[in-house]
KOLNU-641640 format. One line per field, with one value per residue (C-alpha): residue in one letter; x, y, z. Coordinates in nm, 3 decimals, m for minus. Each point is the difference from the previous one (the first is absolute). Layout:
<zalums>
code: c(a; ...) .
X: c(X; ...) .
Y: c(Y; ...) .
Z: c(Z; ...) .
</zalums>
This chain:
<zalums>
code: c(x; x; x; x; x; x; x; x; x; x; x; x; x; x; x; x; x; x; x; x; x; x; x; x; x; x; x; x; x; x; x; x; x; x; x; x; x; x; x; x; x; x; x; x; x; x; x; x; x; x; x; x; x; x; x; x; x; x; x; x; x; x; x; x; x; x; x; x; x; x; x; x; x; x; x; x; x; x; x; x; x; x; x; x; x; x; x; x; x; x; x; x; x; x; x; x; x; x; x; x; x; x; x; x; x; x; x; x; x; x; x; x; x; x; x; x; x; x; x; x; x; x; x; x; x; x; x; x; x; x; x; x; x; x; x; x; x; x; x; x; x; x; x; x; x; x; x; x; x; x; x; x; x; x; x; x; x; x; x; x; x; x; x; x; x; x; x; x; x; x; x; x; x; x; x; x; x; x; x; x; x; x; x; x; x; x; x; x; x; x; x; x; x; x; x; x; x; x; x; x; x; x; x; x; x; x; x; x; x; x; x; x; x; x; x; x; x; x; x; x; x; x; x; x; x; x; x; x; x; x; x; x; x; x; x; x; x; x; x; x; x; x; x; x; x; x; x; x; x; x; x; x; x; x; x; x; x; x; x; x; x; x; x; x; x; x; x; x; x; x; x; x; x; x; x; x; x; x; x; x; x; x; x; x; x; x; x; x; x; x; x; x; x; x; x; x; x; x; x; x; x; x; x; x; x; x; x; x; x; x; x; x; x; x; x; x; x; x; x; x; x; x; x; x; x; x; x; x; x; x; x; x; x; x; x; x; x; x; x; x; x; x; x; x; x; x; x; x; x; x; x; x; x; x; x; x; x; x; x; x; x; x; x; x; x; x; x; x; x; x; x; x; x; x; x; x; x; x; x; x; x; x; x; x; x; x; x; x; x; x; x; x; x; x; x; x; x; x; x; x; x; x; x; x; x; x; x; x; x; x; x; x; x; x; x; x) .
X: c(m11.593; m0.094; m0.347; m0.150; m0.334; m0.138; m0.249; m0.244; 0.039; m0.322; 0.124; 0.159; 0.356; m0.075; m0.140; 0.286; 0.245; m0.153; 0.029; 0.352; 0.130; m0.183; 0.160; 0.344; m0.049; m0.113; m0.278; m0.265; m0.293; m0.226; m0.210; m0.272; m0.350; m0.108; m0.106; 0.139; m0.272; m0.259; 0.122; m0.055; m0.359; m0.052; 0.145; m0.113; 0.360; 0.146; 0.319; 0.018; 0.139; m0.245; 0.154; m0.092; m0.098; 0.274; m0.133; 0.027; 0.342; 0.140; m0.149; 0.130; 0.347; 0.016; m0.130; 0.254; 0.307; m0.067; 0.077; m0.239; m0.043; m0.166; m0.283; m0.133; m0.284; 0.118; m0.039; 0.324; m0.210; m0.116; 0.307; m0.060; m0.063; 0.307; 0.219; m0.135; 0.085; 0.354; 0.041; m0.124; 0.214; 0.321; 0.113; 0.357; m0.128; m0.327; m0.078; m0.254; m0.227; m0.324; m0.085; m0.248; 0.221; m0.198; 0.068; m0.332; m0.193; 0.151; m0.102; m0.368; m0.122; 0.057; m0.123; 0.243; 0.290; m0.076; m0.052; 0.333; 0.198; m0.169; 0.046; 0.363; 0.144; m0.187; 0.059; 0.372; 0.024; m0.177; 0.248; 0.299; m0.134; m0.078; 0.354; 0.148; m0.207; 0.027; 0.291; 0.245; 0.272; m0.235; 0.083; m0.274; m0.004; m0.246; m0.130; 0.022; m0.026; 0.219; m0.297; 0.111; 0.280; m0.212; 0.198; 0.281; 0.234; 0.301; 0.109; m0.207; 0.226; m0.088; m0.173; 0.263; 0.186; 0.312; m0.058; 0.268; m0.148; 0.172; 0.324; m0.157; m0.091; m0.250; m0.160; m0.377; m0.309; m0.054; m0.264; m0.334; m0.277; m0.274; m0.285; m0.306; m0.147; 0.105; 0.363; m0.015; m0.101; 0.305; 0.226; m0.148; 0.069; 0.363; 0.043; m0.159; 0.220; 0.311; m0.101; m0.061; 0.342; 0.169; m0.198; m0.066; 0.282; m0.232; 0.150; m0.171; 0.036; m0.222; m0.047; m0.099; m0.150; m0.074; m0.297; m0.029; m0.125; m0.072; m0.201; 0.206; 0.250; 0.135; m0.281; m0.303; 0.062; m0.054; m0.381; m0.281; m0.103; 0.339; m0.035; 0.044; m0.185; 0.016; m0.164; m0.059; m0.264; 0.078; m0.007; 0.218; 0.162; 0.333; 0.053; 0.205; m0.286; m0.251; 0.219; 0.038; m0.373; m0.081; 0.256; m0.113; m0.363; 0.078; m0.090; 0.207; 0.279; m0.091; 0.288; m0.075; 0.131; 0.324; 0.134; 0.331; m0.079; 0.288; m0.012; 0.197; m0.133; 0.073; m0.122; m0.198; 0.266; 0.260; m0.219; 0.011; 0.379; 0.048; m0.197; 0.170; 0.341; m0.107; m0.112; 0.315; 0.224; m0.174; 0.055; 0.200; m0.175; m0.093; 0.058; m0.260; 0.120; m0.167; 0.017; m0.145; m0.164; m0.031; 0.202; m0.090; m0.153; m0.225; m0.222; m0.359; 0.081; 0.283; m0.225; m0.278; 0.252; 0.135; m0.349; m0.103; 0.306; m0.082; m0.368; 0.089; 0.209; m0.309; m0.214; m0.156; 0.030; m0.060; m0.035; 0.152; m0.218; 0.077; m0.273; m0.025; 0.200; m0.231; 0.295; 0.179; 0.361; 0.297; m0.048; 0.356; 0.276; 0.348; 0.010; 0.313; m0.049; 0.282; m0.072; 0.324; m0.033; m0.214; 0.215; 0.301; m0.175; m0.034; m0.327; m0.012; m0.283; m0.257; m0.067; m0.335; m0.023; 0.076; m0.274; m0.256; 0.067; 0.027; m0.277; m0.226; m0.135; m0.051; m0.199; m0.207; m0.076; m0.116; m0.240; m0.102; m0.369; 0.012; 0.103; m0.261; 0.009; m0.150; 0.320; 0.201; m0.192; 0.250; 0.050; m0.223; 0.173; 0.152; 0.239; m0.174; m0.363; 0.019; m0.219; m0.270; m0.279; 0.182; 0.082; m0.362; m0.124; 0.162; m0.014; m0.222; m0.046; 0.023; 0.370; m0.020; m0.226; 0.183; 0.338; m0.121; m0.110; 0.336; 0.194; m0.213; 0.044; 0.380; 0.010; m0.227; 0.208; 0.318; m0.166; m0.102) .
Y: c(m7.469; 0.355; 0.112; 0.310; 0.171; 0.187; 0.269; 0.113; m0.338; 0.030; 0.310; 0.074; m0.053; m0.192; m0.311; m0.045; 0.064; m0.272; m0.251; 0.115; m0.055; m0.332; m0.123; 0.101; m0.223; 0.251; m0.096; 0.267; 0.132; 0.225; 0.262; 0.219; 0.122; 0.022; 0.363; 0.079; m0.220; 0.181; 0.338; m0.124; m0.085; 0.340; 0.204; m0.204; m0.070; m0.333; m0.166; m0.063; m0.346; m0.207; m0.110; m0.309; m0.009; m0.058; m0.351; m0.091; 0.163; m0.192; m0.332; 0.042; 0.092; m0.307; m0.227; 0.126; 0.029; m0.220; 0.302; 0.143; 0.369; 0.059; 0.254; 0.231; 0.249; 0.287; 0.379; 0.167; 0.257; m0.287; m0.041; m0.320; m0.234; 0.148; m0.052; m0.353; m0.095; 0.135; m0.182; m0.324; 0.015; 0.155; 0.151; 0.084; 0.276; 0.187; 0.154; 0.279; 0.084; 0.034; 0.365; 0.206; 0.090; 0.245; 0.374; 0.082; m0.215; 0.203; 0.328; m0.080; 0.168; 0.015; m0.355; m0.148; 0.206; m0.110; m0.362; 0.000; 0.142; m0.210; m0.320; 0.070; 0.175; m0.192; m0.332; 0.069; 0.109; m0.316; m0.204; 0.175; m0.062; m0.364; m0.051; 0.161; m0.225; m0.332; m0.006; 0.281; m0.142; m0.034; 0.202; 0.234; 0.059; 0.284; 0.122; 0.377; 0.221; 0.237; 0.238; 0.076; 0.217; 0.212; 0.178; 0.198; 0.216; m0.202; m0.362; m0.250; m0.215; m0.345; 0.092; 0.222; 0.319; 0.154; 0.369; 0.259; 0.297; 0.285; m0.193; m0.322; m0.320; m0.281; m0.282; 0.019; m0.156; 0.156; 0.278; m0.097; 0.200; m0.254; 0.080; m0.174; m0.117; m0.351; 0.104; 0.189; m0.324; m0.172; 0.278; m0.054; m0.373; 0.069; 0.228; m0.254; m0.281; 0.216; 0.080; m0.368; m0.103; 0.270; m0.065; m0.376; m0.126; m0.146; m0.093; 0.177; 0.056; 0.275; m0.044; 0.321; m0.161; 0.154; m0.083; m0.376; m0.143; m0.343; m0.299; m0.303; m0.161; m0.353; m0.094; 0.196; m0.152; m0.355; 0.015; 0.258; m0.054; 0.139; 0.326; 0.338; 0.327; 0.239; 0.329; 0.274; 0.230; 0.349; m0.105; m0.311; m0.013; 0.156; 0.236; m0.275; m0.251; 0.256; 0.095; m0.367; m0.070; 0.310; m0.084; m0.362; 0.118; 0.255; 0.284; 0.319; m0.022; 0.266; 0.181; 0.219; 0.354; 0.073; m0.351; 0.093; m0.183; m0.245; m0.319; m0.321; m0.329; m0.371; m0.337; m0.212; m0.273; 0.250; 0.074; m0.372; 0.001; 0.324; m0.121; m0.340; 0.172; 0.210; m0.311; m0.195; 0.295; 0.127; 0.326; m0.004; 0.033; 0.365; 0.082; 0.168; m0.044; 0.183; m0.128; 0.192; m0.286; 0.074; m0.077; 0.270; 0.346; 0.168; 0.304; m0.045; 0.122; m0.252; m0.273; 0.084; m0.003; m0.344; m0.147; 0.159; m0.153; m0.348; 0.042; 0.095; m0.317; m0.193; 0.157; 0.293; 0.373; 0.182; 0.377; 0.180; 0.263; 0.231; 0.052; 0.247; m0.140; m0.096; m0.004; 0.289; m0.074; 0.132; m0.097; 0.081; m0.061; m0.129; m0.367; m0.202; m0.276; m0.229; m0.374; m0.192; m0.204; m0.278; m0.013; m0.041; m0.299; m0.166; 0.119; m0.059; 0.221; m0.072; 0.288; 0.166; m0.042; m0.371; m0.049; 0.193; m0.220; m0.329; 0.039; 0.300; 0.036; m0.376; m0.002; 0.301; m0.149; m0.324; 0.194; 0.279; m0.086; 0.056; 0.367; 0.231; 0.335; 0.171; m0.074; 0.185; 0.326; 0.264; 0.143; m0.123; 0.161; 0.347; 0.105; 0.335; m0.118; m0.370; m0.243; m0.131; 0.065; m0.198; m0.279; m0.017; m0.002; m0.335; m0.147; m0.295; 0.116; 0.328; 0.043; 0.290; m0.168; m0.330; 0.169; 0.187; m0.330; m0.162; 0.292; 0.004; m0.376; 0.029; 0.282; m0.188; m0.316; 0.188; 0.154; m0.346) .
Z: c(5.875; 0.089; 0.099; m0.163; 0.056; m0.301; 0.106; m0.268; m0.169; m0.202; m0.183; m0.336; 0.127; 0.321; m0.165; m0.252; 0.286; 0.218; m0.286; m0.089; 0.354; 0.033; m0.323; 0.130; 0.304; 0.262; 0.237; m0.067; 0.198; m0.207; 0.181; m0.151; 0.089; m0.370; 0.040; m0.346; m0.154; 0.213; m0.129; m0.356; 0.092; 0.163; m0.284; m0.299; m0.107; m0.111; m0.116; m0.374; 0.077; 0.201; 0.330; 0.197; 0.366; 0.259; 0.059; m0.369; m0.032; 0.297; m0.112; m0.356; 0.124; 0.223; m0.278; m0.255; 0.224; 0.302; 0.220; 0.257; 0.079; 0.338; m0.010; 0.272; m0.048; 0.223; m0.002; 0.114; 0.186; 0.224; 0.220; 0.197; m0.297; m0.173; 0.305; 0.047; m0.361; 0.039; 0.331; m0.157; m0.315; 0.139; m0.334; m0.091; m0.229; m0.054; m0.340; 0.043; m0.298; 0.201; m0.066; m0.198; m0.296; m0.216; 0.001; m0.176; 0.250; 0.284; m0.169; m0.069; 0.320; 0.376; 0.063; m0.249; 0.134; 0.357; m0.100; m0.184; 0.287; 0.270; m0.201; m0.090; 0.305; 0.272; m0.176; m0.032; 0.366; 0.112; m0.199; 0.160; 0.350; m0.081; m0.130; 0.311; 0.225; m0.184; m0.249; 0.085; m0.230; m0.300; m0.314; m0.125; m0.376; m0.052; m0.335; m0.016; m0.307; m0.199; 0.029; 0.356; m0.138; m0.234; m0.272; 0.167; m0.206; 0.123; m0.043; 0.200; 0.215; 0.135; 0.321; 0.162; m0.083; 0.153; 0.081; 0.073; 0.183; 0.186; 0.026; 0.126; m0.183; 0.055; m0.199; 0.030; m0.160; m0.341; 0.013; m0.152; m0.169; m0.088; m0.240; 0.152; 0.330; m0.103; m0.046; 0.331; 0.172; m0.146; 0.130; 0.347; m0.034; m0.089; 0.301; 0.234; m0.133; 0.033; 0.359; 0.085; m0.127; 0.209; 0.319; m0.010; m0.222; m0.264; m0.338; m0.292; m0.373; m0.139; m0.376; m0.178; m0.304; m0.338; m0.222; m0.054; m0.330; m0.142; 0.118; m0.099; 0.233; m0.011; 0.239; m0.125; m0.346; 0.132; 0.000; m0.046; 0.363; 0.109; m0.197; 0.166; m0.057; m0.295; 0.104; m0.257; 0.148; 0.130; 0.368; 0.008; m0.342; m0.093; m0.292; m0.165; 0.021; m0.122; m0.296; m0.099; 0.025; m0.205; m0.269; m0.027; m0.024; m0.275; 0.236; 0.050; 0.257; 0.257; 0.170; 0.301; m0.042; m0.183; 0.050; 0.162; 0.324; 0.050; 0.206; 0.052; m0.144; 0.040; m0.123; 0.248; m0.039; 0.120; 0.302; 0.087; m0.035; 0.196; 0.299; m0.007; m0.003; 0.299; 0.190; m0.081; 0.097; 0.315; 0.182; 0.322; 0.338; 0.049; m0.368; m0.220; m0.358; m0.287; m0.358; m0.295; m0.186; m0.373; m0.311; m0.258; 0.010; m0.256; m0.020; m0.122; m0.352; m0.029; 0.137; m0.248; m0.287; 0.098; 0.028; m0.330; m0.168; 0.132; m0.094; m0.357; m0.031; 0.116; m0.273; 0.187; m0.069; 0.329; 0.029; 0.300; 0.168; 0.291; 0.262; 0.286; 0.290; 0.291; 0.241; 0.168; m0.095; m0.192; m0.364; m0.105; 0.251; 0.068; 0.096; 0.070; 0.256; 0.108; m0.012; 0.031; 0.321; m0.146; m0.312; 0.229; 0.161; m0.342; m0.156; m0.378; m0.136; m0.267; m0.241; m0.061; m0.377; 0.028; 0.259; m0.206; m0.300; 0.189; 0.250; 0.044; m0.353; m0.020; 0.325; m0.105; m0.342; 0.164; 0.225; m0.239; 0.034; 0.377; m0.025; 0.155; m0.184; 0.305; 0.192; m0.264; 0.046; 0.112; 0.250; 0.281; 0.301; 0.015; 0.275; 0.048; 0.007; 0.081; m0.190; 0.229; m0.252; m0.267; 0.245; 0.114; m0.360; m0.074; 0.350; 0.082; 0.360; 0.190; 0.058; 0.245; 0.257; m0.029; 0.038; 0.308; 0.157; m0.077; 0.149; 0.314; 0.042; m0.028; 0.254; 0.243; m0.044; 0.086; 0.308; 0.121) .
</zalums>
């Protein structure tokens, strides 16, 4: 039996992952500080699907399966408790989801940009040092993002590119042009992980993940208390989720800009399988592998058309509207990203249209009365001007002052 720590185990992907590994027979320690729930309270956002507390989730899982998931309430920016948990559990692998994952959140204002980068970069650095000190042979499986690459006018390789220049050749990390302070933090994480593998010999797999969709896995479907999040607001929700909510609510599907922005997508069940494959086929000591983790790619217009098609079959007749794009990004661009390494390991993908029919529209229809139309107002954050006024408008508390206090506390903690 292998031991795995899942960091960020209260999140959209982290909780299903903890259950998935537990069901497969792994001994699992789940770590989270529940800050994602606090950010919902601060910003007035909420999951469409009601989610249970960690205590209820863990108790329900044990009751239904007889398996226990250990829980630790730890902030990765607090080094000593993190190191102590790793020393205690002695994991064979650590799956790292514990990061602020919203690009719009990071672009609201200075406080949100700083909070994002402190949380993500410092937390990841603390983890690397704790692994070096306590479990140097442990395998780190880190969730990155395809957004690190940006939208270059050449094919996107899986992490590395061979360059021929002035008669010499070398294979180097693929150049990255991220589009938000959040994505910049992920690039810094990737560089720090790459450095740690070269200097300390740590094993690492960096998963540049596309947009994940769906809420049902074999485990979340067992009981409502085991459900995971479905975010649809403009801070935490994806365009895909927003489009589905709008179509199911007989509202116009709102596409930002021209709609040519292309991204990779994958089913949440494929995320479970990808990470399991990475754990079961670990990197070598000193190796920093990079997998591009997605199964299909669509631009926004294609995505809107697919969702409209599924909605029509379900009895809706959605209109597609184009809004001014709040982001500073290329709206029409070349996009061809390689993603063969996980397929080579045995991944069998689920397809988007099947998931929409089987799962998403069913979940949305069952929770249609819980949709908050305020959260569908678009856009709430612009890359050029931020969005603090909008954030404050729907917040239950003053975000700026609270964020400042959190940042100061983290800095003081690190100094101590």
